C-alpha positions in Angstrom: 8.4 22.4 -22.9 9.4 24.1 -19.7 10.8 22.4 -16.6 8.0 21.1 -14.3 8.5 21.3 -10.6 7.4 18.1 -8.9 7.1 18.0 -5.1 7.0 14.6 -3.3 5.6 14.8 0.2 6.6 11.8 2.4 9.2 9.1 2.8 7.1 6.0 2.0 8.3 3.3 -0.4 6.0 4.6 -3.1 7.4 8.1 -2.7 10.9 6.7 -3.0 10.0 4.8 -6.1 8.3 7.9 -7.7 11.3 10.0 -6.7 13.7 7.6 -8.5 11.5 7.2 -11.6 10.6 10.9 -12.0 14.2 12.1 -11.6 14.9 10.2 -14.8 12.8 12.6 -16.7 14.8 15.6 -18.0 11.8 17.9 -18.1 11.2 17.6 -14.3 12.8 19.1 -11.2 11.9 16.8 -8.3 11.9 18.0 -4.8 11.3 15.7 -1.8 9.9 17.0 1.4 9.2 15.4 4.8 5.8 13.6 5.5 3.9 16.7 6.7 5.6 19.7 5.3 4.6 23.2 6.4 2.7 25.5 4.0 5.8 27.7 3.8 8.0 24.8 2.7 5.7 23.7 -0.1 5.0 27.3 -1.1 8.7 28.1 -1.3 9.2 25.2 -3.8 6.5 26.7 -6.1 5.5 23.2 -7.4 3.4 22.5 -10.5 2.5 19.1 -9.1 2.5 17.7 -5.5 2.5 13.9 -4.9 1.6 12.4 -1.5 0.8 8.9 -0.2 -2.9 8.4 0.3 -2.2 5.9 3.1 -0.4 8.5 5.2 -2.0 11.6 6.6 -2.8 13.9 3.7 -0.5 17.0 3.6 -2.9 19.7 4.8 -0.5 22.3 3.6 -0.7 21.1 0.0 -4.5 21.4 0.0 -4.2 24.8 1.6 -2.0 25.8 -1.3 -4.8 25.2 -3.7 -6.6 28.2 -2.3 -3.8 30.6 -3.5 -2.5 28.5 -6.4 -5.4 26.6 -8.0 -3.3 25.6 -11.0 -1.3 23.2 -8.8 -2.1 19.6 -9.4 -2.4 17.3 -6.3 -1.8 13.6 -6.8 -2.5 11.1 -4.0 -1.0 7.6 -4.6 -2.2 4.4 -2.9 0.2 1.5 -3.4 -2.1 -1.0 -1.7 -5.2 -0.3 -3.8 -3.2 0.6 -6.9 -5.2 3.9 -7.2 -4.1 7.4 -8.0 -6.3 10.3 -7.2 -5.8 13.6 -8.9 -7.4 16.6 -7.3 -9.1 17.8 -10.4 -12.0 15.4 -10.0 -10.2 12.5 -11.9 -9.5 9.1 -10.5 -7.1 6.8 -12.3 -6.7 3.1 -11.7 -4.1 0.6 -12.7 -1.7 3.1 -14.1 2.0 3.0 -14.9 4.8 5.5 -14.4 4.3 6.5 -18.0 0.6 7.3 -17.2 1.8 9.4 -14.2 4.1 11.3 -16.5 1.1 12.0 -18.8 -0.8 13.4 -15.8 2.0 15.7 -14.9 2.3 16.9 -18.5 -1.4 17.5 -18.7 -1.5 19.7 -15.6 -1.7 23.4 -16.4 1.5 25.5 -16.6 2.2 28.4 -14.3 
């Protein structure tokens, strides 16, 4: 399996927790960006998966990236509602970090 690039947008508690947990996975390179990164910042990372907090403003740049790189998986996480939305039409509820790792691994490779 190749190294998957994971981009975390934001500095909320949930992003900090994901950052800590996902860095424990040897198959992932985790990059943290500020709350509203510019398109060029996200594009330069060339992520396979982008995480953001659903309770904060959605990173417009991440959604814009889908136009040029539709294989990128966007994952919005809501700690209050315990909901994860994956921009592939899937919505997952009551999931664990192990489930998130499965979502990352199921996303298409570049």
